[in-house]
C-alpha positions in Angstrom: -23.3 17.1 20.7 -25.1 16.6 23.8 -25.5 13.0 25.6 -29.2 12.8 26.7 -29.9 12.0 30.6 -31.2 8.8 31.4 -34.9 10.4 31.6 -34.5 11.4 28.2 -33.1 7.5 27.0 -35.9 5.7 29.4 -38.7 7.6 27.6 -37.2 6.4 24.0 -40.0 4.4 21.9 -39.7 0.6 21.8 -38.0 0.4 18.7 -35.4 3.1 19.6 -34.5 1.3 22.8 -34.0 -1.8 20.7 -31.7 -0.3 18.5 -29.7 1.6 21.1 -29.2 -1.5 23.4 -28.2 -3.5 20.1 -25.8 -0.6 19.4 -24.4 -0.8 22.7 -23.9 -4.5 22.6 -22.0 -4.1 19.6 -19.8 -1.8 20.7 -19.0 -3.9 23.7 -18.9 -7.1 21.6 -16.3 -5.4 19.2 -14.4 -3.8 22.1 -14.3 -7.2 23.4 -12.9 -8.8 20.1 -10.2 -6.5 19.4 -8.9 -7.4 23.2 -9.4 -11.0 22.7 -7.2 -10.7 19.0 -5.0 -8.2 20.3 -3.7 -10.7 23.0 -3.8 -13.6 21.3 -2.0 -12.0 18.5 0.5 -10.7 21.4 1.0 -14.2 22.7 1.8 -15.7 19.1 4.3 -13.0 18.5 6.0 -13.6 21.6 6.1 -17.4 20.6 7.4 -16.5 17.6 9.9 -14.4 19.0 11.4 -17.1 21.2 11.2 -19.8 18.7 13.3 -17.2 16.4 15.5 -16.5 19.1 16.0 -20.1 19.8 16.7 -21.0 16.2 19.1 -18.0 15.8 20.9 -19.4 19.3 21.2 -22.9 17.6 22.7 -21.4 14.2 25.4 -19.3 15.8 26.3 -22.5 18.0 26.9 -24.6 15.0 28.7 -22.3 13.4 30.9 -21.9 16.5 31.5 -25.6 16.4 31.7 -25.5 12.5 34.6 -22.7 13.2 36.3 -24.6 15.8 36.7 -27.9 13.9 38.1 -26.1 10.6 40.5 -24.4 13.1 41.7 -27.9 14.8 42.1 -29.4 11.5 
């Protein structure tokens, strides 16, 4: 499949030019949307990981406190 030159693209009739323009905008919009969703998902995953890590640390601290109290009594 060969890509057309700029002259061939410029010589397209109006409906095909509009169709090509809409197609290019759709591709650019789709790529932008995918980047946005990917960045948002990565940020949410990072926050969830941090929250999980803090909950886990709190759980281990609680378990250590319970263990210390049970050994001292």
